[in-house]
DRENPA-411217 format. One record per residue (C-alpha): residue number from 1; residue in one letter; z, x, y. Coordinates in pm, whole numbers, plus 50000, padded with zeros to 5 digits. Each point is the difference from the previous one (the first is absolute). Example, Ala and Ser with C-alpha at 12.3 -4.5 7.8 and 13.67 -1.06 7.14 Angstrom:
+-----+---+-------+-------+-------+
!   k ! r !     Z !     X !     Y !
+-----+---+-------+-------+-------+
!   1 ! A ! 50780 ! 51230 ! 49550 !
!   2 ! S ! 49934 ! 50137 ! 50344 !
+-----+---+-------+-------+-------+
% end
This chain:
+-----+---+-------+-------+-------+
!   k ! r !     Z !     X !     Y !
+-----+---+-------+-------+-------+
!   1 ! M ! 17725 ! 30060 ! 51393 !
!   2 ! S ! 49777 ! 50207 ! 50173 !
!   3 ! E ! 49961 ! 49710 ! 50266 !
!   4 ! S ! 50412 ! 49951 ! 50016 !
!   5 ! F ! 50044 ! 50322 ! 50129 !
!   6 ! G ! 49679 ! 49943 ! 50277 !
!   7 ! T ! 50186 ! 49684 ! 50062 !
!   8 ! L ! 50364 ! 50178 ! 50040 !
!   9 ! L ! 49865 ! 50237 ! 50178 !
!  10 ! H ! 49807 ! 49812 ! 50296 !
!  11 ! D ! 50337 ! 49729 ! 49968 !
!  12 ! R ! 50178 ! 50325 ! 50093 !
!  13 ! M ! 49776 ! 50180 ! 50246 !
!  14 ! R ! 50009 ! 49601 ! 50186 !
!  15 ! D ! 50361 ! 50025 ! 49937 !
!  16 ! K ! 50039 ! 50270 ! 50139 !
!  17 ! N ! 49727 ! 49941 ! 50313 !
!  18 ! W ! 49779 ! 50269 ! 49854 !
!  19 ! T ! 49660 ! 50105 ! 50056 !
!  20 ! L ! 49782 ! 50186 ! 49772 !
!  21 ! E ! 50003 ! 50240 ! 50270 !
!  22 ! K ! 50372 ! 50087 ! 50027 !
!  23 ! V ! 50070 ! 49972 ! 49609 !
!  24 ! S ! 49693 ! 50279 ! 49987 !
!  25 ! Q ! 50177 ! 50200 ! 50307 !
!  26 ! L ! 50328 ! 49992 ! 49765 !
!  27 ! S ! 49850 ! 49990 ! 49639 !
!  28 ! N ! 49746 ! 50240 ! 50078 !
!  29 ! I ! 49825 ! 49792 ! 49812 !
!  30 ! S ! 49660 ! 49940 ! 50069 !
!  31 ! V ! 49834 ! 49690 ! 50165 !
!  32 ! S ! 49723 ! 49880 ! 49739 !
!  33 ! H ! 50320 ! 50098 ! 49688 !
!  34 ! L ! 50264 ! 49739 ! 50137 !
!  35 ! E ! 49708 ! 49743 ! 50013 !
!  36 ! H ! 49895 ! 50041 ! 49685 !
!  37 ! L ! 50387 ! 50035 ! 49882 !
!  38 ! I ! 50042 ! 49637 ! 50196 !
!  39 ! A ! 49671 ! 49882 ! 49818 !
!  40 ! G ! 50080 ! 50086 ! 49663 !
!  41 ! N ! 49691 ! 50245 ! 49974 !
!  42 ! F ! 50204 ! 50273 ! 49832 !
!  43 ! E ! 49592 ! 50157 ! 49829 !
!  44 ! A ! 49959 ! 50086 ! 50392 !
!  45 ! L ! 50273 ! 50213 ! 50014 !
!  46 ! P ! 50072 ! 50353 ! 49969 !
!  47 ! P ! 50149 ! 50142 ! 49593 !
!  48 ! A ! 50294 ! 49839 ! 49853 !
!  49 ! P ! 50193 ! 50355 ! 50161 !
!  50 ! Y ! 49925 ! 49871 ! 50390 !
!  51 ! V ! 50056 ! 49645 ! 49892 !
!  52 ! H ! 50379 ! 50097 ! 49940 !
!  53 ! G ! 50061 ! 50161 ! 50259 !
!  54 ! Y ! 49847 ! 49676 ! 50247 !
!  55 ! L ! 50272 ! 49773 ! 49801 !
!  56 ! R ! 50271 ! 50292 ! 50055 !
!  57 ! K ! 49948 ! 49971 ! 50314 !
!  58 ! L ! 49942 ! 49660 ! 50075 !
!  59 ! G ! 50279 ! 49882 ! 49806 !
!  60 ! T ! 50264 ! 50271 ! 50239 !
!  61 ! L ! 49812 ! 49790 ! 50313 !
!  62 ! F ! 50074 ! 49677 ! 49906 !
!  63 ! D ! 50282 ! 50041 ! 49787 !
!  64 ! F ! 49851 ! 49923 ! 49590 !
!  65 ! D ! 49994 ! 50181 ! 49669 !
!  66 ! G ! 49696 ! 50191 ! 50061 !
!  67 ! E ! 50025 ! 50123 ! 49661 !
!  68 ! A ! 50064 ! 49716 ! 49818 !
!  69 ! W ! 49675 ! 49829 ! 50168 !
!  70 ! W ! 49851 ! 50329 ! 49904 !
!  71 ! Q ! 50119 ! 49945 ! 49591 !
!  72 ! N ! 49847 ! 49691 ! 50058 !
!  73 ! L ! 49637 ! 50070 ! 50088 !
!  74 ! K ! 50002 ! 50218 ! 49723 !
!  75 ! E ! 50055 ! 49798 ! 49771 !
!  76 ! E ! 49754 ! 49724 ! 50138 !
!  77 ! G ! 49775 ! 50340 ! 50000 !
!  78 ! V ! 49867 ! 49910 ! 50286 !
!  79 ! V ! 50046 ! 50383 ! 50171 !
!  80 ! K ! 49730 ! 50309 ! 49908 !
!  81 ! T ! 50177 ! 50212 ! 49832 !
!  82 ! S ! 49912 ! 50387 ! 50001 !
!  83 ! G ! 50157 ! 50132 ! 49721 !
!  84 ! A ! 50318 ! 49949 ! 49751 !
!  85 ! A ! 50257 ! 50173 ! 50273 !
!  86 ! D ! 49884 ! 49787 ! 50262 !
!  87 ! A ! 50081 ! 50302 ! 50254 !
!  88 ! L ! 49864 ! 50106 ! 50331 !
!  89 ! P ! 49714 ! 50252 ! 50020 !
!  90 ! K ! 50126 ! 50370 ! 50025 !
!  91 ! N ! 49940 ! 50097 ! 50411 !
!  92 ! R ! 49723 ! 50237 ! 49951 !
!  93 ! F ! 49943 ! 50130 ! 50298 !
!  94 ! K ! 50384 ! 50029 ! 50005 !
!  95 ! E ! 50046 ! 50187 ! 49747 !
!  96 ! A ! 49767 ! 50237 ! 50067 !
!  97 ! S ! 50174 ! 50049 ! 50320 !
!  98 ! T ! 50257 ! 50130 ! 49804 !
!  99 ! A ! 49799 ! 50229 ! 49850 !
! 100 ! H ! 49882 ! 50168 ! 50321 !
! 101 ! I ! 50323 ! 50010 ! 50160 !
! 102 ! W ! 50172 ! 50175 ! 49663 !
! 103 ! I ! 49677 ! 50254 ! 50033 !
! 104 ! G ! 50061 ! 50044 ! 50346 !
! 105 ! V ! 50386 ! 50104 ! 49973 !
! 106 ! I ! 49904 ! 50261 ! 49716 !
! 107 ! V ! 49735 ! 50122 ! 50163 !
! 108 ! T ! 50232 ! 50083 ! 50319 !
! 109 ! V ! 50248 ! 50138 ! 49813 !
! 110 ! I ! 49792 ! 50232 ! 49857 !
! 111 ! V ! 49810 ! 50105 ! 50318 !
! 112 ! I ! 50412 ! 50048 ! 50143 !
! 113 ! Y ! 50043 ! 50233 ! 49714 !
! 114 ! V ! 49717 ! 50219 ! 50042 !
! 115 ! A ! 50077 ! 49972 ! 50355 !
! 116 ! V ! 50347 ! 50116 ! 49937 !
! 117 ! R ! 49926 ! 50219 ! 49724 !
! 118 ! F ! 49657 ! 50139 ! 50150 !
! 119 ! T ! 50143 ! 50387 ! 50041 !
! 120 ! A ! 50133 ! 49993 ! 49646 !
! 121 ! I ! 49706 ! 49897 ! 49876 !
! 122 ! F ! 49694 ! 50131 ! 50189 !
! 123 ! G ! 50183 ! 50237 ! 50270 !
! 124 ! T ! 50006 ! 50347 ! 50010 !
! 125 ! P ! 50214 ! 50150 ! 49799 !
! 126 ! R ! 50368 ! 50192 ! 50189 !
! 127 ! L ! 49977 ! 50344 ! 49860 !
! 128 ! T ! 50303 ! 50237 ! 50105 !
! 129 ! V ! 50097 ! 50358 ! 49911 !
! 130 ! D ! 50339 ! 50020 ! 49996 !
! 131 ! Y ! 49986 ! 50405 ! 49843 !
! 132 ! P ! 49820 ! 50178 ! 50225 !
! 133 ! P ! 50161 ! 49867 ! 50263 !
! 134 ! R ! 49769 ! 50159 ! 50287 !
! 135 ! E ! 49641 ! 50043 ! 50014 !
! 136 ! I ! 50113 ! 50356 ! 49975 !
! 137 ! T ! 50265 ! 50142 ! 49788 !
! 138 ! P ! 50072 ! 50369 ! 49959 !
! 139 ! V ! 50121 ! 50134 ! 49635 !
! 140 ! D ! 50105 ! 50281 ! 49807 !
! 141 ! T ! 49861 ! 49852 ! 49668 !
! 142 ! E ! 49732 ! 50015 ! 49778 !
! 143 ! A ! 50018 ! 49604 ! 49931 !
! 144 ! L ! 50153 ! 49646 ! 50136 !
! 145 ! T ! 49917 ! 49704 ! 49909 !
! 146 ! V ! 49844 ! 49778 ! 50244 !
! 147 ! R ! 50220 ! 49611 ! 49937 !
! 148 ! G ! 49981 ! 49656 ! 50198 !
! 149 ! M ! 49942 ! 49634 ! 49964 !
! 150 ! L ! 49685 ! 49786 ! 49981 !
! 151 ! K ! 50081 ! 49605 ! 50130 !
! 152 ! Y ! 49736 ! 49750 ! 49987 !
! 153 ! G ! 49781 ! 50256 ! 49813 !
! 154 ! D ! 49888 ! 50076 ! 49616 !
! 155 ! K ! 49902 ! 50366 ! 49960 !
! 156 ! V ! 50140 ! 50342 ! 50179 !
! 157 ! F ! 49739 ! 50309 ! 49967 !
! 158 ! V ! 50204 ! 50347 ! 50094 !
! 159 ! D ! 49697 ! 50260 ! 50052 !
! 160 ! G ! 49709 ! 49777 ! 49807 !
! 161 ! E ! 50226 ! 49924 ! 49740 !
! 162 ! E ! 50155 ! 49700 ! 49887 !
! 163 ! V ! 50427 ! 49940 ! 50001 !
! 164 ! P ! 50187 ! 49786 ! 49829 !
! 165 ! V ! 50143 ! 49697 ! 50196 !
! 166 ! Q ! 50349 ! 49863 ! 49875 !
! 167 ! K ! 50042 ! 49630 ! 50080 !
! 168 ! D ! 50251 ! 50045 ! 50282 !
! 169 ! G ! 49732 ! 50198 ! 50157 !
! 170 ! K ! 50154 ! 50369 ! 49990 !
! 171 ! W ! 49722 ! 50242 ! 49889 !
! 172 ! G ! 50030 ! 50393 ! 49987 !
! 173 ! K ! 49802 ! 50327 ! 49884 !
! 174 ! P ! 50033 ! 50396 ! 49952 !
! 175 ! V ! 49817 ! 50156 ! 50226 !
! 176 ! P ! 49853 ! 50391 ! 49909 !
! 177 ! L ! 49987 ! 50182 ! 50383 !
! 178 ! H ! 49844 ! 50335 ! 50037 !
! 179 ! E ! 50057 ! 50215 ! 50234 !
! 180 ! G ! 49980 ! 49929 ! 50379 !
! 181 ! L ! 49882 ! 49584 ! 50166 !
! 182 ! N ! 49938 ! 49821 ! 49717 !
! 183 ! T ! 49906 ! 49618 ! 50080 !
! 184 ! I ! 50089 ! 49722 ! 49762 !
! 185 ! E ! 49805 ! 49643 ! 50063 !
! 186 ! I ! 50148 ! 49698 ! 49871 !
! 187 ! E ! 49801 ! 49674 ! 49993 !
! 188 ! G ! 50146 ! 49644 ! 49849 !
! 189 ! R ! 49784 ! 49730 ! 49892 !
! 190 ! R ! 50054 ! 49600 ! 49952 !
! 191 ! F ! 49670 ! 49826 ! 49798 !
! 192 ! L ! 49923 ! 49697 ! 50233 !
! 193 ! G ! 50081 ! 50248 ! 50317 !
! 194 ! G ! 49972 ! 50295 ! 50194 !
! 195 ! T ! 50141 ! 50332 ! 49944 !
! 196 ! A ! 50271 ! 50266 ! 50191 !
! 197 ! K ! 49936 ! 50344 ! 50056 !
! 198 ! V ! 50313 ! 50245 ! 50073 !
! 199 ! T ! 49983 ! 50369 ! 50081 !
! 200 ! R ! 50250 ! 50252 ! 49948 !
! 201 ! Q ! 49976 ! 50353 ! 50067 !
! 202 ! I ! 50200 ! 50321 ! 49827 !
! 203 ! L ! 50086 ! 50343 ! 50120 !
! 204 ! Y ! 50042 ! 50192 ! 49717 !
! 205 ! T ! 50118 ! 50327 ! 50037 !
! 206 ! A ! 50122 ! 50196 ! 49712 !
! 207 ! P ! 50348 ! 50141 ! 50016 !
! 208 ! A ! 50030 ! 50395 ! 50084 !
! 209 ! I ! 50060 ! 50219 ! 49706 !
! 210 ! V ! 50313 ! 50250 ! 50036 !
! 211 ! T ! 49947 ! 50381 ! 49873 !
! 212 ! S ! 50306 ! 50236 ! 49958 !
! 213 ! T ! 49907 ! 50401 ! 50089 !
! 214 ! P ! 50185 ! 50217 ! 49733 !
+-----+---+-------+-------+-------+
% end
């Protein structure tokens, strides 16, 4: 049967007046492999999956049933086998390239995320003081509550004492005052970033005591 296939291929080439070089260009099968197919020298050909592909291509070119010829040649046992599945070897280079592409995509996404969120992750906290609103504030009470908002931070300290920060970033702390000028230092901190500091001065003047004369 292998010799019959060689005869078939030779006759079809002659009918079309095609040379081996022409068939090689159209089928992408090397000239040397075509010569082995015509001579029935299947031992010199690559393993079965490749020969299977050759027969399918040639069947399309020369209008014969490549699958039927493949089954006949397998039954004769004239083709090399490469395993029970008779599948072409996996393109390991392609798999590695695909893996590299996915790794590159993941790294790119991470870089973009870090770039966009850099301030939120590594930047300086954003500390605002809502009250007292001015740098110098006159009051006539013995105490007041300093309050504000912390964004992109973890902790707030008022005069060196840590103040609890709510989930929405709000914080507040009552501060006792002494008569005269009081300086209050507020500091916002973050674990991976820097610190932000705000200073407020409170001028406390005790209200005058009014006495009555008998």
